[in-house]
C-alpha positions in Angstrom: 65.3 -35.1 -18.0 64.0 -36.0 -21.5 61.3 -38.2 -19.9 60.3 -35.3 -17.6 59.8 -33.0 -20.6 57.5 -35.5 -22.2 55.4 -35.6 -19.1 55.0 -31.8 -19.1 54.2 -31.8 -22.7 51.6 -34.6 -22.4 50.1 -32.7 -19.4 49.7 -29.6 -21.6 48.1 -31.7 -24.4 45.7 -33.1 -21.8 44.8 -29.7 -20.5 44.2 -28.4 -24.1 42.0 -31.4 -24.8 40.1 -30.8 -21.6 39.6 -27.1 -22.4 38.3 -28.0 -25.9 35.9 -30.5 -24.5 34.7 -28.1 -21.9 34.1 -25.4 -24.6 32.2 -27.9 -26.7 30.0 -28.9 -23.7 29.3 -25.2 -22.9 28.4 -24.6 -26.5 26.0 -27.5 -26.5 24.4 -26.3 -23.3 24.0 -22.8 -24.6 22.4 -24.1 -27.8 20.0 -26.2 -25.7 19.0 -23.2 -23.6 18.4 -21.0 -26.7 16.4 -23.7 -28.5 14.4 -24.6 -25.3 13.5 -20.9 -24.6 12.3 -20.5 -28.1 10.1 -23.5 -27.8 8.8 -22.4 -24.4 8.0 -18.9 -25.7 6.0 -20.4 -28.7 4.1 -22.7 -26.4 3.2 -19.9 -24.0 2.0 -17.6 -26.8 -0.1 -20.4 -28.4 -1.6 -21.2 -25.0 -2.5 -17.6 -24.4 -4.1 -17.3 -27.9 -6.1 -20.5 -27.2 -7.2 -19.1 -23.8 -8.5 -16.0 -25.5 -10.4 -18.0 -28.1 -11.9 -20.1 -25.3 -12.7 -17.1 -23.3 -14.4 -15.4 -26.2 -16.9 -18.3 -26.4 -17.9 -17.6 -22.8 -17.9 -13.8 -22.9 -14.9 -13.4 -20.7 -12.7 -12.1 -23.5 -14.5 -8.8 -23.8 -14.0 -8.1 -20.1 -10.3 -9.2 -20.3 -9.7 -6.9 -23.3 -11.3 -4.0 -21.5 -9.1 -4.6 -18.5 -6.0 -4.8 -20.8 -7.1 -1.6 -22.6 -7.5 0.2 -19.3 -4.1 -0.9 -18.0 -2.3 -0.1 -21.2 -3.7 3.5 -21.3 -2.8 3.9 -17.6 -6.4 4.7 -16.9 -7.3 4.4 -13.2 -9.7 1.5 -12.5 -13.1 2.1 -10.9 -12.0 -0.1 -7.9 -8.8 2.0 -7.4 -10.8 5.3 -7.7 -13.3 4.1 -5.1 -10.5 3.0 -2.8 -8.7 6.3 -3.0 -11.9 8.3 -2.1 -13.1 5.7 0.4 -16.5 5.2 -1.3 -18.5 2.2 -2.5 -20.6 1.6 -5.6 -23.7 2.8 -3.9 -22.3 6.0 -2.4 -24.3 9.1 -3.7 -22.5 11.5 -5.9 -22.9 14.4 -3.4 -21.0 12.3 -0.7 -18.3 11.4 -3.3 -17.8 15.2 -3.9 -17.6 15.9 -0.2 -15.0 13.2 0.3 -13.1 14.5 -2.7 -13.0 18.1 -1.5 -12.0 17.0 2.0 -9.1 14.9 0.8 -8.0 17.5 -1.7 -7.9 20.3 0.8 -6.2 18.2 3.5 -3.4 17.3 1.1 -3.2 20.9 -0.2 -2.3 22.0 3.4 0.5 19.6 3.7 1.7 20.1 0.2 1.3 16.6 -1.2 0.9 17.2 -4.9 1.2 13.5 -5.7 -1.7 12.6 -3.5 -3.8 15.5 -4.7 -3.3 14.4 -8.3 -4.4 10.8 -7.3 -7.5 12.2 -5.6 -8.3 14.4 -8.6 -7.9 11.5 -11.0 -10.1 9.3 -8.8 -12.8 11.9 -8.9 -12.5 12.3 -12.7 -12.7 8.5 -13.2 -15.8 8.2 -11.0 -17.3 11.3 -12.8 -16.7 9.6 -16.2 -18.4 6.5 -15.0 -21.3 8.5 -13.7 -21.6 10.2 -17.1 -21.4 6.9 -19.0 -24.2 5.4 -16.9 -26.3 8.5 -17.4 -26.2 8.2 -21.2 
């Protein structure tokens, strides 16, 4: 019986040692993940900054910055506005207005306020572009 108690006790000691080593391994893995993600984040941000510097030399940066500014202000892009109204760059303003009125009225009949607001914003975006070109 005494020998049996020692076996149980040594089994507990082995289990405790195993738990401690598993905890230490998990701690090391967690530290590696944290350190690795920090290094990766710094590398990505440096690469992005360098890409902007390189792009500024070729003139691409200005266009990229304008795209970012448009997206950050939630301003509708010209492409999206043209797609909503179903027009191209060369469509005359009178035809754009006809398409706008047609879409706006059709969606008023079925009560689609969301689509009406998209159509309205598309017209406003194209109108702003027309006014910018006119100046």
